[in-house]
N, C-alpha and C positions, 0 to 999 in steps of 0.2 A: 515651651510648657513641659514640665516634668511629669512623669507618670503619677507621682504622688499627689499632684495638684489638678489632675484632669477632672473636668466637670461632668457630672452624670445627672441625668434626670431620673427620678424615682419610677420604677416599673409599676404598672397597674396592679400587679398581683401583690404588691406591698403597700398599696395606697388604701386608706380606710374610706375614701370617697369614691372608689372606682365604680360602685354600684349605681351612682348617679350619672355616670358618663355613658354616652351612646357608644355603640360599637365602633363608629367612625372615629370618635374622639380617643377611644382606647387604642385604636390602631396607630394614630398619630403619636400618642405618648410612648407606645412600645417601640416605634421606629426611632425615636429621638436619641436614645443612648447609642445605638449602632451608627446612626448617621453622624453624631457628634464625634465618636471615636474615629471613624473612618475619614472624617474631614481633616484630621491631623496627619494622615498618611498620604504622602505624595504619590507613591506608586504601589499598586497592589497586584501581585503576580501569583498565579497558580502554577505549581510544578506537578506534573502528572506523567504517567506512563500507561501504555496500552496493556502491559502485562507486568507481572512481578519479576524480580530477579535481575533487573537491568541497572541497579544502582541508583535509583531515583533519589532516595533519602540522602545518600552520600553526596550526590551532586548538589542537592538543595543546601546541605550543611556547608559544603565548601564554597558554593557561590555566595552564601550569606557572609561567611567569614572573609572572603575575598573583598566583598563590598565594604565590610567594616574596616578592613586593612587600608582601603582607599579613602577612608574618612567619612563614610556614610553611616547614618543611624539606621539599624536594620533589626527587624523582628521576624521570627519564624512562628507561624501557627501550625502546630502538628495536628493535621486533620485526619491522619491515619488512625482512627479511633480504635480499631481492632489490633493494630500492630504499631503502637507508638514508640518509635525507636530514636527519635531526635534527642531526648534527654541523655540517653546513653552515649550517643555519638558526640555530644557536646560536653560530656564530663560532669553533668549535673543530675545524674540518675537518682541520687539519694535525697535531693531537695524535695521540699513539700511546699505547696502553694499557700500563700497568705493573702490577706486583703485588708482594706481599710474602709472608711465610710464611703469612699468613692467607687469601690469595686475591687476586683481581683488584681493582684500585682504579678506581672510576668517575672520569670526567673532570668536574671542577668548572668550570662556565662562569662568565663574568663576572657573570651574573645571579644566581649562587648556586645554580643548579639542577645537580644531579649527573646525568650521563648515561652510558649504556653503549650501544655500537652495534657491529655487525660492521664498520662503516666504519673503525673504529680498528685492525682486524686486516688490512686489505687493503694490498698493496704499492703499489697505484696507485688513484686514484679511478676509473679506467676498467675496473678488474677486475670481472668478473661473478661472482656467486655462483651456481654451478650445482649445486644440492643437491636431493635428494629429501627426503621427509617425515621419516624417522628422524634425519637429520643436523640438520635444523632443530629438531626436538624436543630433541635433545641440547644444541644451543647455547642454546636458551631456558632449559633446565634449568640450564645453567652460569650464564647471566646472572642468574637468580633466586637460585640457591643458592651460587654461588662468587664473587660480587661482594660486596665489603665496603660495602654500602649504608649501614650504620650506622642510627641512629634517624631515621626519616622520618615526617612527617605524611601525605604522599601519595606513592605510587609510581604514575606514569602509564605504562601500556604502550601505545605507539603501534603499532598493528597494520596490516598491509597491507589493501587493500580486499578485501571478500568474507568468506566464512565457511569458510575452509580450515584447513590444518594449524596455522598459527601461533596462530589464535584458540582452536582446540581444545586445543592443547598448553598455552597460557597458563592457560586456565580449569581444566584438569585438574591442572596442577602446583601452582597457587596454592591450589586447592580452596576457600578461603574468600574469593574475590574479592568486594569490596564492591559492585561494580556496573560498568556500562558506559555510555559516552556515544556515541551515534551521530551522526555529522556528515553532513548532507545539504544539498543545495541545493533551492530550491522547485520545480524543474521535475519533471514527472511521471515521467520516466525514473529520476531519482535517487531519488524517493520510492518507486517500485516496489521498488527494491533495498533501500532503508532498511527497508521493512516486512518483507522477508525476514530482515534482520539482527535485527529485534525478535523474530521467531519463533524464530530460531536461539538467541538469548540466553535466551529462555524455556525452550527445550528443555534448555539447560544449567543451568537454575534459578539464573540470575544475579539477585540480589535487587533491585537498583536499576537501572533503565534510563531514561536521559534522552536527549532529542533536541535538537540544536542546528541551527538553520537558518542556514547560511552563505551568503554572497553574496546576501543578502536586501535588495534595493533599492540604488540608487546615486544619490548627490546630485551633479548636474552642477556642476562648479566654476565654470562661466561664468554660468549662469542660476539656479543654486541650486534647480533643479527636481528632484523625485524621479522617478527612472526605474526601473521594475521590469524589469531586463534579463533576469533568470531567473525572473520572477514573484515573488510574495511570499505568505507565509502557508501554503504547502503543508506545511512541516515541522510547524507547529503543528497543522494539521488532521489529518495522519497520526498524530501523537502522541495526539491526542484520540481518534481512531477506534480506535487500537490499545490504548488504555488505559494509556499510559506518560506520564512527566513531560516537559513541554516546558520547556527551560531558557532559551531566548531566541533572538534573531536577531542576526546580525552583518552589517552592511551591507558591500557591495562597496567596497573602498578600494584603489586602485592602489599606495598606499604599503606595503601589506602584502606585495605581491610584491617590491618594491624592498628592503624590510627582510629578507625571507627570503633573497633572493639575496646580500645583503651580510653576513649573519650577525649582524644587530642586531635582536633581537626588537621587533616593532612596538609593543607596549604600553609598552616602556621608552623608545623613541625618540619616540613621539607620544602621550603620556599624555592629552592633551586632545582627541584625535580622537574622533569619534562611535563608531567601531569599538572603540577602546580602552575607552571607557566601557561599551560593550556587553559586553566581556569581563569587566569588574569586576561588572557587574550579573548576568551569568550565574553567576559564581563565588558571588555572594551568594545567588542563587536555589538553586543546587546545594547549598551548605552549609546553607541553611535547610531544604531537603527532607531532608538527612541528619539534621539536628537534630530533625526531627519523627518520625524512626523510633525504635524501641525502643532500638537501640544507637546512641547519639548520637555525632556527630562531636566529637572533643575539640578545644577551642579552645586556641590558643597553640602555641608551638613544641614539637617532640618533645624528649623528654629521655632 
């Protein structure tokens, strides 16, 4: 099913007969679009970090593009409402959202990944989103239920740092989220917050939790020597101690920053780089772990 033909049920707030419905009936009607949209998505994953500055959005973008390169239908929901960077990183910052009678249409990037972001609704890139929790919850609900995602193999939700409103809203609205990936750097301060994120996800009963250690080691381009700028191995150790899956390490590569700023995903521009190969290995490990669970990941494109 294509995004243009996705079926939507009219929301109560646009229905002229809503006053005749009970609150229970209204609740059923309001849930229907979200449940319908999410039923077309095979795997729903949250990507979060305990603190900012660990490269979470860069990891989310490159994981999504890696999955797309391997033949999967992928979408990214940019749930970092106050700092929506996904459109810039994907090279579609100047696009604006449109819709049809069925709902909002996600922006399709040159990499084939569909994305939705509050950035597409702002008049200027300098506009600040000054919202409290209820408004953020409402927008996340719209992004999940009123966007014509169509059939996807993976929907990746890029969340802001921490364990606040956006993560809670996403988990509660999706209900059957498949899992979450925590991005951290090897340094102790980042690991301290990553451990809090693991506890948070367990309290929400998220079934699959994986850890990615970003900025793990750096190869000097002049002498080819390995330098542990932010240490190395801390993410793997924290995952082992907390009893969750360790998905792999991504080395520090200045070209990732350049690609993110220019809107050209790193794994597409530098497929032979050590960090690009690390992303592919992480996706292989991630899918292997999913395949080993009772509800196995479906291979091939969504239909």
